[in-house]
All heavy atoms as TSV, in Angstrom:
chain	resi	resn	atom	element	x	y	z
A	1	MET	N	N	0.847	-1.165	0.002
A	1	MET	CA	C	0.000	-0.001	0.001
A	1	MET	C	C	0.900	1.233	-0.001
A	1	MET	O	O	1.750	1.374	0.877
A	1	MET	CB	C	-0.902	-0.023	1.231
A	1	MET	CG	C	-1.934	1.073	1.223
A	1	MET	SD	S	-3.003	1.088	2.665
A	1	MET	CE	C	-4.222	-0.096	2.232
A	2	ASN	N	N	0.725	2.112	-0.981
A	2	ASN	CA	C	1.573	3.296	-1.052
A	2	ASN	C	C	0.983	4.443	-0.238
A	2	ASN	O	O	-0.095	4.319	0.353
A	2	ASN	CB	C	1.804	3.709	-2.520
A	2	ASN	CG	C	0.515	4.042	-3.239
A	2	ASN	OD1	O	-0.476	4.369	-2.624
A	2	ASN	ND2	N	0.551	3.962	-4.552
A	3	ALA	N	N	1.688	5.566	-0.190
A	3	ALA	CA	C	1.270	6.688	0.646
A	3	ALA	C	C	-0.042	7.302	0.167
A	3	ALA	O	O	-0.830	7.798	0.971
A	3	ALA	CB	C	2.365	7.757	0.671
A	4	THR	N	N	-0.316	7.267	-1.128
A	4	THR	CA	C	-1.573	7.801	-1.640
A	4	THR	C	C	-2.743	7.006	-1.082
A	4	THR	O	O	-3.722	7.578	-0.580
A	4	THR	CB	C	-1.594	7.753	-3.176
A	4	THR	OG1	O	-0.521	8.531	-3.685
A	4	THR	CG2	C	-2.892	8.278	-3.731
A	5	GLN	N	N	-2.655	5.703	-1.142
A	5	GLN	CA	C	-3.734	4.858	-0.626
A	5	GLN	C	C	-3.852	4.985	0.888
A	5	GLN	O	O	-4.956	5.022	1.426
A	5	GLN	CB	C	-3.492	3.410	-1.022
A	5	GLN	CG	C	-3.588	3.182	-2.511
A	5	GLN	CD	C	-3.074	1.814	-2.916
A	5	GLN	OE1	O	-2.277	1.207	-2.212
A	5	GLN	NE2	N	-3.510	1.337	-4.067
A	6	THR	N	N	-2.724	5.057	1.572
A	6	THR	CA	C	-2.730	5.189	3.019
A	6	THR	C	C	-3.360	6.519	3.432
A	6	THR	O	O	-4.147	6.574	4.376
A	6	THR	CB	C	-1.310	5.090	3.587
A	6	THR	OG1	O	-0.735	3.860	3.151
A	6	THR	CG2	C	-1.298	5.156	5.092
A	7	GLY	N	N	-3.007	7.593	2.716
A	7	GLY	CA	C	-3.570	8.905	3.026
A	7	GLY	C	C	-5.072	8.942	2.806
A	7	GLY	O	O	-5.818	9.494	3.619
A	8	LEU	N	N	-5.536	8.365	1.709
A	8	LEU	CA	C	-6.965	8.321	1.427
A	8	LEU	C	C	-7.690	7.510	2.494
A	8	LEU	O	O	-8.719	7.928	3.025
A	8	LEU	CB	C	-7.221	7.727	0.044
A	8	LEU	CG	C	-8.678	7.574	-0.369
A	8	LEU	CD1	C	-9.380	8.920	-0.377
A	8	LEU	CD2	C	-8.759	6.931	-1.735
A	9	LEU	N	N	-7.148	6.360	2.844
A	9	LEU	CA	C	-7.759	5.511	3.859
A	9	LEU	C	C	-7.801	6.212	5.218
A	9	LEU	O	O	-8.811	6.177	5.916
A	9	LEU	CB	C	-7.006	4.187	3.957
A	9	LEU	CG	C	-7.574	3.146	4.902
A	9	LEU	CD1	C	-8.976	2.738	4.458
A	9	LEU	CD2	C	-6.680	1.935	4.956
A	10	ALA	N	N	-6.716	6.875	5.594
A	10	ALA	CA	C	-6.673	7.587	6.871
A	10	ALA	C	C	-7.702	8.711	6.896
A	10	ALA	O	O	-8.388	8.911	7.909
A	10	ALA	CB	C	-5.273	8.150	7.108
A	11	GLY	N	N	-7.822	9.442	5.805
A	11	GLY	CA	C	-8.809	10.516	5.744
A	11	GLY	C	C	-10.221	9.994	5.857
A	11	GLY	O	O	-11.059	10.575	6.554
A	12	LEU	N	N	-10.502	8.887	5.197
A	12	LEU	CA	C	-11.849	8.312	5.270
A	12	LEU	C	C	-12.164	7.785	6.665
A	12	LEU	O	O	-13.280	7.937	7.164
A	12	LEU	CB	C	-12.001	7.205	4.228
A	12	LEU	CG	C	-11.997	7.681	2.775
A	12	LEU	CD1	C	-12.027	6.486	1.831
A	12	LEU	CD2	C	-13.157	8.607	2.497
A	13	ILE	N	N	-11.178	7.177	7.308
A	13	ILE	CA	C	-11.396	6.670	8.670
A	13	ILE	C	C	-11.621	7.821	9.637
A	13	ILE	O	O	-12.498	7.763	10.502
A	13	ILE	CB	C	-10.217	5.781	9.113
A	13	ILE	CG1	C	-10.256	4.466	8.339
A	13	ILE	CG2	C	-10.265	5.513	10.611
A	13	ILE	CD1	C	-9.046	3.582	8.536
A	14	LEU	N	N	-10.850	8.903	9.486
A	14	LEU	CA	C	-11.060	10.072	10.343
A	14	LEU	C	C	-12.439	10.676	10.101
A	14	LEU	O	O	-13.090	11.146	11.033
A	14	LEU	CB	C	-9.973	11.117	10.093
A	14	LEU	CG	C	-8.601	10.797	10.635
A	14	LEU	CD1	C	-7.592	11.830	10.164
A	14	LEU	CD2	C	-8.629	10.732	12.144
A	15	GLY	N	N	-12.881	10.677	8.871
A	15	GLY	CA	C	-14.195	11.209	8.555
A	15	GLY	C	C	-15.319	10.386	9.161
A	15	GLY	O	O	-16.355	10.927	9.539
A	16	LEU	N	N	-15.134	9.092	9.246
A	16	LEU	CA	C	-16.155	8.222	9.828
A	16	LEU	C	C	-16.326	8.477	11.320
A	16	LEU	O	O	-17.351	8.124	11.901
A	16	LEU	CB	C	-15.821	6.758	9.571
A	16	LEU	CG	C	-15.975	6.308	8.125
A	16	LEU	CD1	C	-15.506	4.870	7.976
A	16	LEU	CD2	C	-17.418	6.452	7.657
A	17	ALA	N	N	-15.344	9.102	11.948
A	17	ALA	CA	C	-15.432	9.406	13.371
A	17	ALA	C	C	-16.372	10.588	13.631
A	17	ALA	O	O	-16.714	10.860	14.775
A	17	ALA	CB	C	-14.047	9.710	13.923
A	18	ALA	N	N	-16.812	11.281	12.572
A	18	ALA	CA	C	-17.705	12.427	12.723
A	18	ALA	C	C	-19.125	11.945	13.049
A	18	ALA	O	O	-19.414	10.753	13.053
A	18	ALA	CB	C	-17.710	13.246	11.437
A	19	THR	N	N	-19.987	12.905	13.269
A	19	THR	CA	C	-21.380	12.571	13.581
A	19	THR	C	C	-22.086	11.964	12.382
A	19	THR	O	O	-21.589	12.009	11.270
A	19	THR	CB	C	-22.142	13.840	14.010
A	19	THR	OG1	O	-22.084	14.777	12.930
A	19	THR	CG2	C	-21.532	14.463	15.240
A	20	GLN	N	N	-23.275	11.430	12.590
A	20	GLN	CA	C	-24.009	10.777	11.525
A	20	GLN	C	C	-24.792	11.798	10.716
A	20	GLN	O	O	-25.063	12.890	11.160
A	20	GLN	CB	C	-24.968	9.748	12.110
A	20	GLN	CG	C	-24.260	8.623	12.803
A	20	GLN	CD	C	-25.238	7.634	13.388
A	20	GLN	OE1	O	-26.435	7.789	13.248
A	20	GLN	NE2	N	-24.728	6.628	14.070
A	21	GLY	N	N	-25.137	11.421	9.488
A	21	GLY	CA	C	-25.966	12.270	8.651
A	21	GLY	C	C	-25.205	12.816	7.459
A	21	GLY	O	O	-24.102	12.374	7.129
A	22	PHE	N	N	-25.832	13.789	6.796
A	22	PHE	CA	C	-25.234	14.372	5.606
A	22	PHE	C	C	-23.950	15.133	5.937
A	22	PHE	O	O	-23.003	15.141	5.156
A	22	PHE	CB	C	-26.237	15.305	4.923
A	22	PHE	CG	C	-25.742	15.852	3.623
A	22	PHE	CD1	C	-25.576	15.015	2.522
A	22	PHE	CD2	C	-25.426	17.193	3.491
A	22	PHE	CE1	C	-25.115	15.506	1.322
A	22	PHE	CE2	C	-24.968	17.689	2.281
A	22	PHE	CZ	C	-24.821	16.850	1.203
A	23	THR	N	N	-23.906	15.743	7.111
A	23	THR	CA	C	-22.693	16.459	7.531
A	23	THR	C	C	-21.523	15.485	7.645
A	23	THR	O	O	-20.403	15.804	7.246
A	23	THR	CB	C	-22.930	17.153	8.886
A	23	THR	OG1	O	-24.049	18.022	8.766
A	23	THR	CG2	C	-21.711	17.956	9.308
A	24	ALA	N	N	-21.786	14.308	8.158
A	24	ALA	CA	C	-20.732	13.296	8.274
A	24	ALA	C	C	-20.229	12.896	6.896
A	24	ALA	O	O	-19.039	12.680	6.712
A	24	ALA	CB	C	-21.239	12.087	9.029
A	25	PHE	N	N	-21.141	12.789	5.936
A	25	PHE	CA	C	-20.740	12.467	4.569
A	25	PHE	C	C	-19.797	13.544	4.030
A	25	PHE	O	O	-18.769	13.232	3.437
A	25	PHE	CB	C	-21.975	12.338	3.677
A	25	PHE	CG	C	-21.642	12.302	2.215
A	25	PHE	CD1	C	-21.091	11.175	1.646
A	25	PHE	CD2	C	-21.884	13.404	1.413
A	25	PHE	CE1	C	-20.771	11.137	0.288
A	25	PHE	CE2	C	-21.574	13.381	0.063
A	25	PHE	CZ	C	-21.024	12.246	-0.492
A	26	LEU	N	N	-20.143	14.807	4.223
A	26	LEU	CA	C	-19.297	15.902	3.720
A	26	LEU	C	C	-17.942	15.939	4.424
A	26	LEU	O	O	-16.910	16.162	3.790
A	26	LEU	CB	C	-20.023	17.240	3.889
A	26	LEU	CG	C	-21.258	17.426	3.023
A	26	LEU	CD1	C	-21.926	18.766	3.335
A	26	LEU	CD2	C	-20.922	17.319	1.552
A	27	VAL	N	N	-17.936	15.710	5.722
A	27	VAL	CA	C	-16.679	15.680	6.473
A	27	VAL	C	C	-15.816	14.510	6.011
A	27	VAL	O	O	-14.601	14.665	5.804
A	27	VAL	CB	C	-16.945	15.600	8.001
A	27	VAL	CG1	C	-15.674	15.305	8.779
A	27	VAL	CG2	C	-17.581	16.886	8.485
A	28	THR	N	N	-16.421	13.353	5.829
A	28	THR	CA	C	-15.684	12.180	5.356
A	28	THR	C	C	-15.106	12.428	3.968
A	28	THR	O	O	-13.949	12.096	3.697
A	28	THR	CB	C	-16.597	10.940	5.328
A	28	THR	OG1	O	-17.119	10.739	6.635
A	28	THR	CG2	C	-15.841	9.716	4.888
A	29	LEU	N	N	-15.892	13.019	3.083
A	29	LEU	CA	C	-15.427	13.334	1.735
A	29	LEU	C	C	-14.254	14.312	1.776
A	29	LEU	O	O	-13.233	14.108	1.114
A	29	LEU	CB	C	-16.575	13.913	0.916
A	29	LEU	CG	C	-16.275	14.253	-0.536
A	29	LEU	CD1	C	-15.918	12.989	-1.313
A	29	LEU	CD2	C	-17.466	14.945	-1.166
A	30	ALA	N	N	-14.378	15.373	2.577
A	30	ALA	CA	C	-13.313	16.373	2.670
A	30	ALA	C	C	-12.026	15.769	3.239
A	30	ALA	O	O	-10.927	16.003	2.704
A	30	ALA	CB	C	-13.770	17.553	3.538
A	31	LEU	N	N	-12.132	14.983	4.293
A	31	LEU	CA	C	-10.942	14.376	4.890
A	31	LEU	C	C	-10.333	13.325	3.968
A	31	LEU	O	O	-9.115	13.160	3.937
A	31	LEU	CB	C	-11.272	13.762	6.250
A	31	LEU	CG	C	-11.564	14.783	7.358
A	31	LEU	CD1	C	-12.020	14.081	8.616
A	31	LEU	CD2	C	-10.340	15.637	7.644
A	32	GLY	N	N	-11.153	12.627	3.222
A	32	GLY	CA	C	-10.635	11.674	2.236
A	32	GLY	C	C	-9.831	12.378	1.159
A	32	GLY	O	O	-8.756	11.923	0.765
A	33	ILE	N	N	-10.338	13.514	0.673
A	33	ILE	CA	C	-9.615	14.279	-0.353
A	33	ILE	C	C	-8.313	14.838	0.210
A	33	ILE	O	O	-7.273	14.790	-0.458
A	33	ILE	CB	C	-10.522	15.386	-0.911
A	33	ILE	CG1	C	-11.648	14.761	-1.737
A	33	ILE	CG2	C	-9.722	16.379	-1.747
A	33	ILE	CD1	C	-12.718	15.733	-2.160
A	34	ILE	N	N	-8.352	15.342	1.426
A	34	ILE	CA	C	-7.128	15.854	2.059
A	34	ILE	C	C	-6.100	14.734	2.210
A	34	ILE	O	O	-4.911	14.908	1.933
A	34	ILE	CB	C	-7.444	16.503	3.419
A	34	ILE	CG1	C	-8.230	17.800	3.201
A	34	ILE	CG2	C	-6.178	16.767	4.228
A	34	ILE	CD1	C	-8.827	18.384	4.458
A	35	GLY	N	N	-6.554	13.562	2.643
A	35	GLY	CA	C	-5.648	12.415	2.773
A	35	GLY	C	C	-5.081	11.981	1.438
A	35	GLY	O	O	-3.905	11.633	1.325
A	36	LEU	N	N	-5.907	12.011	0.396
A	36	LEU	CA	C	-5.461	11.647	-0.948
A	36	LEU	C	C	-4.380	12.607	-1.437
A	36	LEU	O	O	-3.344	12.186	-1.946
A	36	LEU	CB	C	-6.644	11.638	-1.919
A	36	LEU	CG	C	-6.320	11.328	-3.370
A	36	LEU	CD1	C	-5.890	9.878	-3.508
A	36	LEU	CD2	C	-7.520	11.604	-4.252
A	37	VAL	N	N	-4.607	13.901	-1.266
A	37	VAL	CA	C	-3.618	14.899	-1.697
A	37	VAL	C	C	-2.326	14.746	-0.914
A	37	VAL	O	O	-1.229	14.793	-1.486
A	37	VAL	CB	C	-4.199	16.328	-1.562
A	37	VAL	CG1	C	-3.122	17.383	-1.751
A	37	VAL	CG2	C	-5.335	16.530	-2.554
A	38	ALA	N	N	-2.429	14.568	0.400
A	38	ALA	CA	C	-1.225	14.379	1.218
A	38	ALA	C	C	-0.451	13.147	0.781
A	38	ALA	O	O	0.786	13.173	0.700
A	38	ALA	CB	C	-1.610	14.268	2.693
A	39	GLY	N	N	-1.144	12.067	0.480
A	39	GLY	CA	C	-0.479	10.848	0.014
A	39	GLY	C	C	0.206	11.048	-1.326
A	39	GLY	O	O	1.310	10.563	-1.537
A	40	ARG	N	N	-0.427	11.768	-2.235
A	40	ARG	CA	C	0.185	12.031	-3.548
A	40	ARG	C	C	1.434	12.889	-3.400
A	40	ARG	O	O	2.407	12.689	-4.104
A	40	ARG	CB	C	-0.806	12.685	-4.486
A	40	ARG	CG	C	-1.870	11.724	-4.915
A	40	ARG	CD	C	-2.430	12.127	-6.243
A	40	ARG	NE	N	-3.374	11.115	-6.682
A	40	ARG	CZ	C	-3.137	10.339	-7.730
A	40	ARG	NH1	N	-2.061	10.486	-8.435
A	40	ARG	NH2	N	-4.019	9.442	-8.080
A	41	VAL	N	N	1.403	13.851	-2.477
A	41	VAL	CA	C	2.588	14.676	-2.229
A	41	VAL	C	C	3.710	13.818	-1.678
A	41	VAL	O	O	4.865	13.919	-2.117
A	41	VAL	CB	C	2.253	15.840	-1.269
A	41	VAL	CG1	C	3.507	16.543	-0.784
A	41	VAL	CG2	C	1.318	16.841	-1.942
A	42	LEU	N	N	3.395	12.933	-0.742
A	42	LEU	CA	C	4.425	12.061	-0.161
A	42	LEU	C	C	4.974	11.078	-1.176
A	42	LEU	O	O	6.148	10.707	-1.103
A	42	LEU	CB	C	3.861	11.316	1.040
A	42	LEU	CG	C	3.561	12.174	2.265
A	42	LEU	CD1	C	2.877	11.336	3.340
A	42	LEU	CD2	C	4.831	12.790	2.810
A	43	ASP	N	N	4.165	10.636	-2.127
A	43	ASP	CA	C	4.620	9.731	-3.181
A	43	ASP	C	C	5.392	10.468	-4.275
A	43	ASP	O	O	5.999	9.838	-5.133
A	43	ASP	CB	C	3.430	9.015	-3.836
A	43	ASP	CG	C	3.007	7.794	-3.070
A	43	ASP	OD1	O	3.794	7.309	-2.238
A	43	ASP	OD2	O	1.884	7.310	-3.320
A	44	GLY	N	N	5.342	11.790	-4.274
A	44	GLY	CA	C	6.025	12.562	-5.303
A	44	GLY	C	C	5.224	12.683	-6.584
A	44	GLY	O	O	5.757	13.102	-7.612
A	45	GLU	N	N	3.966	12.329	-6.565
A	45	GLU	CA	C	3.117	12.406	-7.746
A	45	GLU	C	C	2.480	13.784	-7.916
A	45	GLU	O	O	1.923	14.079	-8.969
A	45	GLU	CB	C	2.021	11.340	-7.670
A	45	GLU	CG	C	2.558	9.928	-7.709
A	45	GLU	CD	C	1.462	8.894	-7.576
A	45	GLU	OE1	O	0.289	9.249	-7.727
A	45	GLU	OE2	O	1.796	7.745	-7.305
A	46	LEU	N	N	2.533	14.617	-6.881
A	46	LEU	CA	C	1.927	15.934	-6.923
A	46	LEU	C	C	2.903	16.933	-6.330
A	46	LEU	O	O	3.394	16.754	-5.218
A	46	LEU	CB	C	0.614	15.942	-6.126
A	46	LEU	CG	C	-0.146	17.250	-6.063
A	46	LEU	CD1	C	-0.619	17.653	-7.460
A	46	LEU	CD2	C	-1.340	17.116	-5.139
A	47	ASP	N	N	3.189	17.996	-7.079
A	47	ASP	CA	C	4.096	19.037	-6.616
A	47	ASP	C	C	3.267	20.275	-6.301
A	47	ASP	O	O	2.722	20.919	-7.190
A	47	ASP	CB	C	5.132	19.345	-7.698
A	47	ASP	CG	C	6.171	20.365	-7.229
A	47	ASP	OD1	O	6.218	20.663	-6.025
A	47	ASP	OD2	O	6.929	20.849	-8.083
A	48	LEU	N	N	3.169	20.599	-5.015
A	48	LEU	CA	C	2.347	21.734	-4.619
A	48	LEU	C	C	2.938	23.056	-5.090
A	48	LEU	O	O	2.205	24.018	-5.287
A	48	LEU	CB	C	2.167	21.751	-3.101
A	48	LEU	CG	C	1.353	20.604	-2.521
A	48	LEU	CD1	C	1.268	20.718	-1.016
A	48	LEU	CD2	C	-0.024	20.569	-3.128
A	49	GLY	N	N	4.241	23.130	-5.280
A	49	GLY	CA	C	4.869	24.343	-5.799
A	49	GLY	C	C	4.370	24.680	-7.189
A	49	GLY	O	O	4.084	25.827	-7.512
A	50	GLU	N	N	4.232	23.666	-8.025
A	50	GLU	CA	C	3.698	23.886	-9.368
A	50	GLU	C	C	2.217	24.228	-9.320
A	50	GLU	O	O	1.729	25.034	-10.093
A	50	GLU	CB	C	3.910	22.640	-10.237
A	50	GLU	CG	C	5.330	22.426	-10.652
A	50	GLU	CD	C	5.473	21.201	-11.546
A	50	GLU	OE1	O	4.440	20.662	-11.986
A	50	GLU	OE2	O	6.615	20.798	-11.778
A	51	LEU	N	N	1.507	23.623	-8.402
A	51	LEU	CA	C	0.074	23.869	-8.275
A	51	LEU	C	C	-0.213	25.317	-7.892
A	51	LEU	O	O	-1.136	25.931	-8.398
A	51	LEU	CB	C	-0.525	22.918	-7.236
A	51	LEU	CG	C	-2.022	22.952	-7.053
A	51	LEU	CD1	C	-2.730	22.526	-8.334
A	51	LEU	CD2	C	-2.443	22.069	-5.912
A	52	PHE	N	N	0.597	25.885	-7.022
A	52	PHE	CA	C	0.382	27.244	-6.559
A	52	PHE	C	C	1.252	28.260	-7.285
A	52	PHE	O	O	1.300	29.426	-6.898
A	52	PHE	CB	C	0.634	27.341	-5.057
A	52	PHE	CG	C	-0.400	26.598	-4.255
A	52	PHE	CD1	C	-0.033	25.500	-3.489
A	52	PHE	CD2	C	-1.734	26.975	-4.276
A	52	PHE	CE1	C	-0.985	24.805	-2.761
A	52	PHE	CE2	C	-2.681	26.291	-3.558
A	52	PHE	CZ	C	-2.309	25.213	-2.794
A	53	GLY	N	N	1.982	27.853	-8.326
A	53	GLY	CA	C	2.740	28.777	-9.155
A	53	GLY	C	C	4.139	29.079	-8.668
A	53	GLY	O	O	4.823	29.914	-9.232
A	54	LYS	N	N	4.596	28.436	-7.611
A	54	LYS	CA	C	5.944	28.705	-7.090
A	54	LYS	C	C	7.004	27.887	-7.784
A	54	LYS	O	O	8.180	28.072	-7.573
A	54	LYS	CB	C	5.978	28.463	-5.587
A	54	LYS	CG	C	5.055	29.378	-4.828
A	54	LYS	CD	C	5.192	29.147	-3.348
A	54	LYS	CE	C	4.111	29.796	-2.582
A	54	LYS	NZ	N	4.012	31.063	-2.258
A	55	GLY	N	N	6.615	26.962	-8.645
A	55	GLY	CA	C	7.577	26.104	-9.346
A	55	GLY	C	C	8.011	26.663	-10.680
A	55	GLY	O	O	8.821	26.084	-11.360
A	56	ARG	N	N	7.509	27.822	-11.021
A	56	ARG	CA	C	7.843	28.415	-12.305
A	56	ARG	C	C	9.181	29.149	-12.239
A	56	ARG	O	O	9.453	29.862	-11.287
A	56	ARG	CB	C	6.766	29.394	-12.749
A	56	ARG	CG	C	5.448	28.726	-12.962
A	56	ARG	CD	C	4.414	29.711	-13.424
A	56	ARG	NE	N	3.117	29.079	-13.454
A	56	ARG	CZ	C	1.982	29.709	-13.345
A	56	ARG	NH1	N	1.962	31.000	-13.204
A	56	ARG	NH2	N	0.839	29.046	-13.382
A	57	ASP	N	N	10.000	28.976	-13.264
A	57	ASP	CA	C	11.301	29.644	-13.314
A	57	ASP	C	C	11.228	30.945	-14.086
A	57	ASP	O	O	12.140	31.749	-14.045
A	57	ASP	CB	C	12.338	28.732	-13.964
A	57	ASP	CG	C	12.644	27.516	-13.089
A	57	ASP	OD1	O	12.532	27.630	-11.867
A	57	ASP	OD2	O	13.007	26.481	-13.659
A	58	LYS	N	N	10.172	31.154	-14.836
A	58	LYS	CA	C	10.082	32.344	-15.690
A	58	LYS	C	C	9.388	33.476	-15.005
A	58	LYS	O	O	8.537	33.400	-14.249
A	58	LYS	CB	C	9.358	32.003	-16.992
A	58	LYS	CG	C	10.122	30.990	-17.794
A	58	LYS	CD	C	9.396	30.693	-19.082
A	58	LYS	CE	C	10.181	29.665	-19.857
A	58	LYS	NZ	N	9.587	29.319	-21.105
């Protein structure tokens, strides 16, 4: 299991700890996305510098 999968799984598990209902669904979705992005950064598949424009040399 790579860091992307681990991050997504951790975010989803943290989201499940929220209250029940539609709010819990939104919290779970948000934490899953945050975990996915963190995992991609750790795997080197996503460069946040390029995403926010700091990776440009010109």
